[in-house]
N, C-alpha and C positions, 0 to 999 in steps of 0.2 A: 743243610738243605740243598737239593739239586735244582738248580735254576737254569732255565733256557732263556736267553736274550733273543728277542724277536729281531728280525732284520732291520727294523726302524730304530732300534736302540743302539747307541754307539758301543762298540765291543770293549772300549776302554772302561765302561762302567763296571766291568768285571773286577777291575783292580780295586774298586771301592767296596767290594764285598768279599774280603778275603776269608771270612769264616764259612763260605758256602762253596760248593762244587758248581762253577758256573761255565757254561758252554754257550756259544752263539749258534743260531740257525745255520749260518755259513760254515762254521766249524764242523757241524754234524753233516753237512752235505745236503741240506735241506732248503737251500736258497730258491726262491721262486714258487715254493709249494703253497697252494691255496690253504687258507686258514682251517678249514675243516680237517683236511688231511694232516696238516701240521699239528694240530692239537691231538689228533689220534696217535701220531708217532710220538709226540712229546710225552704223552700219558704213559708210555711204556717205560720211560727211563728218567723222568723228571718230576719233581713235586709241584713246580710252578712255572708258567710262561710269564715273563715280564716283557711288557709291551708298552708302546704309547698309543696304539690304535684304540681310541675311545669307542669305536663302533663294534670291535670284536665280540664283546660279551652279548651284544644284541643280535648278532648274526649267527651265533653257534649255540648249541644246546650243551652246556657244561655239566648237566646232571648226569650224564652217561659216561663221563670221563673221570678217572682218578687223578685229577690234576686241578690246580687252582690257577686263575688268571689274575695278574696284578697289573693294572694299568697306572703307569706314571702319568699324572696330569700335570703338565708344565706348559709354559708359553711356547716352547719349541722342543724339539728332540735333540738339541745339542747337548754335549756333555756338561757344559757350564750351567745349563738350565736344569739338568737332571741330578747333578751332585747334591744340591741342597735338600733333596728329597730322600736321600740315602738314610739318614737317622730314622725318618718316619717309615721308610721301607723296611729297615731292620726290625723295627718294633712290630710292624705288621706281619713279618715272616714268623715271629715267635708264636703267633696264635692262629696262623693260616691253616685252613682245612681244605681237603680236596673238594672239588666240585662247587667251588665258590668263585665269586668275582669280587675283587676288592679294588677300589680306587685309591691311589696315594697321591696327595697333592691338593690343589685348589678345592 
């Protein structure tokens, strides 16, 4: 699966997802781009945006984009807090469909 890690997600999380093609917003040159435009760009080359921004799904209309949004729900966005969510994230990715929002964690 082609995953895009939002700016708020540590880029080292990609190392915990070796079965996927993972890029970061910064690697794509999209740093600082507002969420609406970011989702539009991401939908052209990625299957899902992985973020810790719990408000993003409520601020954007996902039904018009061929992209899923996965929100990692942890007590912080530090790698040590996100790594325990990786097994649940992997399981979620196996059934993920476009135009959906999924919360992984608490």
